[in-house]
C-alpha positions as CSV (number, residue, x, y, z in Angstrom):
1,M,-5.8,166.3,-116.6
2,D,-8.2,163.7,-115.3
3,L,-7.3,162.2,-111.9
4,S,-8.0,158.7,-113.1
5,M,-5.4,159.3,-115.9
6,L,-2.8,159.9,-113.2
7,W,-3.3,156.3,-111.9
8,Y,-2.0,155.1,-115.2
9,L,0.7,157.6,-115.7
10,V,2.4,157.1,-112.4
11,P,3.4,153.4,-113.1
12,S,4.5,154.4,-116.5
13,V,6.8,157.1,-115.1
14,I,8.1,154.6,-112.5
15,M,8.9,152.1,-115.2
16,F,10.7,154.7,-117.3
17,V,12.8,155.9,-114.3
18,C,13.7,152.3,-113.4
19,G,14.7,151.8,-117.0
20,I,16.9,154.9,-117.0
21,Y,18.5,153.9,-113.7
22,G,19.2,150.4,-115.0
23,F,20.6,151.7,-118.3
24,M,23.0,154.0,-116.6
25,T,24.2,151.8,-113.8
26,R,24.5,148.3,-115.2
27,K,27.6,146.9,-116.8
28,N,26.1,143.8,-118.3
29,L,24.8,144.1,-121.9
30,I,21.8,141.9,-121.2
31,A,20.8,144.0,-118.2
32,I,21.2,147.2,-120.3
33,L,18.9,145.6,-123.0
34,I,16.3,144.8,-120.4
35,S,16.4,148.3,-119.1
36,L,16.0,149.7,-122.6
37,E,13.0,147.4,-123.2
38,L,11.5,148.7,-119.9
39,M,11.7,152.3,-121.2
40,L,10.1,151.3,-124.5
41,N,7.3,149.5,-122.8
42,S,6.7,152.6,-120.7
43,A,6.4,154.8,-123.8
44,D,4.0,152.2,-125.3
45,L,1.9,152.5,-122.2
46,N,1.8,156.2,-122.6
47,F,0.6,155.9,-126.2
48,V,-2.3,153.8,-125.0
49,I,-3.1,156.1,-122.0
50,F,-3.1,159.3,-124.0
51,N,-5.1,157.7,-126.9
52,R,-7.7,156.5,-124.4
53,Y,-8.2,159.9,-122.8
54,L,-7.7,162.3,-125.7
55,F,-9.5,160.3,-128.4
56,P,-11.7,157.7,-126.7
57,G,-13.4,156.4,-129.8
58,S,-10.3,155.9,-131.9
59,M,-7.7,153.1,-131.9
60,E,-4.6,154.9,-133.3
61,G,-2.6,154.8,-130.1
62,M,-3.2,151.1,-129.7
63,I,-2.4,150.3,-133.3
64,F,0.8,152.4,-133.0
65,T,1.7,150.5,-129.8
66,L,1.3,147.2,-131.6
67,F,3.7,148.3,-134.3
68,A,6.1,149.6,-131.6
69,V,6.0,146.3,-129.8
70,A,6.7,144.4,-133.0
71,L,9.6,146.7,-133.7
72,A,10.9,146.3,-130.2
73,A,10.8,142.5,-130.6
74,A,12.8,142.7,-133.8
75,E,15.3,145.1,-132.1
76,T,15.6,142.7,-129.2
77,A,16.3,139.7,-131.5
78,I,19.0,141.7,-133.3
79,A,20.5,143.0,-130.0
80,I,20.7,139.5,-128.5
81,A,22.4,138.2,-131.7
82,I,25.0,141.0,-131.4
83,I,25.5,140.3,-127.7
84,I,26.0,136.5,-128.4
85,N,28.7,137.4,-131.0
86,I,30.4,139.8,-128.5
87,Y,30.3,137.0,-125.9
88,R,31.9,134.6,-128.4
89,A,34.7,137.1,-129.2
90,V,35.4,138.5,-125.7
91,G,34.2,135.8,-123.3
92,N,31.8,137.9,-121.3
93,T,29.3,140.7,-121.7
94,D,30.8,143.3,-119.5
95,I,30.8,146.8,-121.0
96,N,34.4,147.5,-119.9
97,E,35.7,144.5,-121.8
98,V,33.7,145.5,-124.9
99,K,35.2,149.0,-124.8
100,Q,38.7,147.5,-124.8
101,M,37.9,145.4,-127.8
102,R,39.3,147.1,-131.0
103,F,39.0,145.9,-134.5
C-alpha cells in the first residue's frame, strides 16, 4: 500500500469510528441519523480513494460515489419524514420513548 494512500484512509477510518460511536451511544433519532450519514460518507470516501489508487484512469469509483450520495440524500429525506411523524405521535425523539410506543 502506498504511503500517500494512508493519508486519505486515516481520516476515513476516523470518520467511520466516530459514526459507529455516535450510532451506539446516542439516544436521539436525529443524532443517530447524523452518525449513520457519517459512516456512509466514510464509505464513499473509501470508494474514491481505492478507485484513484487501483485504477487511476477510470472513474467508476467516483460515479458509484455520486449514486451513493444521491441514495443517501433520499434515505435522509425519508428518515427525517419518519422522525417527524414519530415526534408528532410521541412528543420527542428519544429512543426509549419510541421503544415503548406500540401499535
